[in-house]
N, C-alpha and C positions, 0 to 999 in steps of 0.2 A: 223704712230704710233709714239706717243711721246716717247722720250728717257726714261723718268721716268717710263712709262708703260713697256717699253722693259726691263729695269733693274729690275722692279718688277717681270715680267714674268720669267726672267732668274734666279732670286733668288728662285722663287717657284720651278723651274726645277733643282735647284742646279747646275747652270751653271755659270762660271765666264766669263764675257764679258767685253772686253776693250772698250774704247771710239770709237776707229776706227771700231771695229767689230759691235758696237751698231749702228753706222751710216749706215753701209752696211746692217745689219739685218733689220733695220727700213725700208729701201727702199724696201727690198725683201718682208717683211711682208705687207707693204702697197700695193704692187702689188698683193700679194696673197689675201688679204682682198678685194681688188677691184674686182678681178676675182670672188670670192665667192659671192659678192653682185650682180654682173651681172648675175650669174647663178640663184640667188634667184629671180631676177626680171623677168626672163623668164616666159611667160605664159605657161600653160599646152599645148596649141595648137602649140607652137613653139618647144616643146621638141619632140625628136624622141623616140617613144616607140618601144619596141621589139615586133615583131609579136607574136601572141599567140602560134604558133607552133614552136617557137625557142627551140632547145634542151637545156638542162641544161648546164650552163657554168661553173659549179663547178666540182671538181674531186670527185671520190669516197673516202669515209673515210675508209681507210684500216689500220689495226694495223701495226706498225713497231717497231723494237727494240728501246728501250730507250737509251738515251745518258748515258754513264757511269758516275757515280757521280764524279769521279776524273776529268773527262773532263769538266763537267758542272761547277765545282768549280775552275778550273784552272785560269780563268781570273777574278774571284770575287775579289773586292777590299779588302774584309775582310770576314773571315769565322769562324764559331765556331760550333763544334760538327756536322760537315757535312752539315751545312746550311749556306746560304749567309747572312751576316750581312749588314744591311742597315743603 
């Protein structure tokens, strides 16, 4: 990934990235993008499919107590009237 693309992405994500970090991140993202491309190139016959009788791998959706508002707002960078400001 070119460094100007990396700086553009970091600006969109509102991240500050130094030149040294940009170099390391660029190498990491190149490896990740290469891996994604190799997965995209696999044919369907090369992919392992789950057998039809495989049990569900997800957990049950059960209600749980909510996080108290004060705890949820504790690490917010800014807040107003009980809401997180972005």
